[in-house]
C-alpha positions as CSV (number, residue, x, y, z in Angstrom):
1,M,0.0,0.0,0.0
2,Q,1.4,3.3,-1.1
3,I,0.8,6.5,0.9
4,R,0.7,9.7,-1.0
5,K,2.0,12.8,0.7
6,V,-0.2,15.8,0.4
7,I,1.7,18.9,-0.7
8,N,0.3,22.4,0.0
9,R,1.1,24.2,-3.3
10,D,-0.3,27.5,-2.0
11,C,2.2,28.0,0.8
12,A,4.2,31.2,1.0
13,V,7.4,29.6,-0.1
14,C,5.8,28.0,-3.2
15,R,4.2,31.3,-4.2
16,F,7.6,33.1,-3.7
17,M,9.4,30.5,-5.8
18,R,6.8,30.7,-8.6
19,G,7.1,34.5,-8.6
20,M,10.9,34.3,-8.9
21,T,10.6,31.9,-11.7
22,F,8.2,34.0,-13.8
23,S,10.1,37.2,-13.0
24,S,13.3,35.7,-14.3
25,I,11.5,34.4,-17.5
26,G,10.0,37.8,-18.1
27,G,13.3,39.5,-17.5
28,G,15.1,37.2,-19.9
29,I,12.5,37.9,-22.6
30,G,12.7,41.7,-22.0
31,A,16.5,41.7,-22.0
32,F,16.7,39.6,-25.2
33,L,14.2,41.8,-27.1
34,A,16.1,44.9,-26.1
35,W,19.4,43.3,-27.1
36,V,18.0,42.3,-30.5
37,I,16.9,45.8,-31.3
38,G,20.4,47.1,-30.3
39,A,19.5,49.0,-27.1
40,S,22.2,50.3,-24.7
41,R,23.1,48.3,-21.6
42,E,21.1,50.6,-19.3
43,N,18.0,50.2,-21.5
44,I,18.5,46.5,-21.6
45,M,18.4,46.3,-17.8
46,M,15.4,48.6,-17.6
47,S,13.4,46.5,-20.1
48,A,14.3,43.4,-18.2
49,I,12.9,44.9,-15.0
50,V,9.7,46.1,-16.7
51,F,9.1,42.9,-18.6
52,S,9.7,40.8,-15.5
53,A,7.0,42.8,-13.6
54,I,4.6,42.6,-16.4
55,F,5.1,38.9,-16.9
56,A,4.9,38.0,-13.2
57,F,2.0,40.2,-12.3
58,G,0.1,39.3,-15.5
59,L,0.3,35.6,-14.8
60,A,-0.5,36.0,-11.2
61,K,-3.6,38.0,-12.0
62,R,-4.6,35.4,-14.6
63,W,-4.3,32.6,-12.2
64,Q,-6.2,34.5,-9.5
65,N,-9.1,35.0,-11.9
66,K,-9.3,31.3,-12.6
67,K,-9.8,30.4,-9.0
């Protein structure tokens, strides 16, 4: 008989780790797009920050509306 462990996927650590993951994915996309168009280093960093916020908060809001 196999016992399955119940994992609480809505704990604070899980939410924090998901947020970090989606922020890094969004930052990578933003930095890559800015690099492709030939932006300066400062603008690449700024676009990474902006895209990470848009990506993380956009997905969080989308998941919140599903529940």
